[in-house]
N, C-alpha and C positions, 0 to 999 in steps of 0.2 A: 433561357438559366437565369436565373435571377440570382447574380453574384452576391448581393448582401448576406442572403441567409446561408449561401454558402461558408461567407466569411465569420458570422456570427455563430454556425453551428463549429467552425474552427476556433473560435476564440474559447468557445464553451467546451472543448474537446480537453484543450490546452490548460483549461483553467481545472477542470476535473483532473487531470492527470497531476496537478500541482496540489491539489487537494489528497489525492489517492496518495502520493509520496510524502506527505506531510502528518498523515492517518497512519502511517504504514511506520514511519520514524516514530511516532506516538506511542504505538502500538508497543514499540520494540524499546523503548525508553521504558513503560509501564512493566512489561516483562522482565527487564532486568532489574527493576524495584520489587518486584512482589517474590523474586527467586531468592533462596540463599544464597547463590553461588553470583558471581560477576559473570555475566551471559558471554562479554568479549574475550576475557579470557580463557573460558572453555571452547570458545571456537579459534581461537589461536592456537590451542592445545590439539586440538582436530576431533573435541567430543563430537560424534557422528550422532549422539540421541539429540543431545541441544541443537546441534544441526539442522536435526529433520523436524524438530518442535517448531524453531525459528522460520523456516521456509514455510510451513504447513502454515504456519500465524500469518505471515507475507503476502502468501497465497491466498489464505481465506479473506482478510483485510482488502487485497486487491479484485478477487471477484465481488464482494458485497460494495463497494464503492465503485466499480465497473459497471455493476448491474443501476446503480442509481443513478449514473450517468446517462449510461447508454437508455435508460428509460425516460430521461430528461430531453433526450433529442428527440424520440418520437411526438 
């Protein structure tokens, strides 16, 4: 087994995870800017509708960026 390939794929996956987290944070900030209410305050109040939308947005961005990373490893 060539360990350099394993190491390069590991580094690529770590960088991909970092990029994914950055895009998720940016998506949350953008969502907070375009809505007429403060998303963080609504989540603290326990607003389940806002929580569901934020969760769906985070899952969607995670899947999209994860597919890009996964296809890059092939």
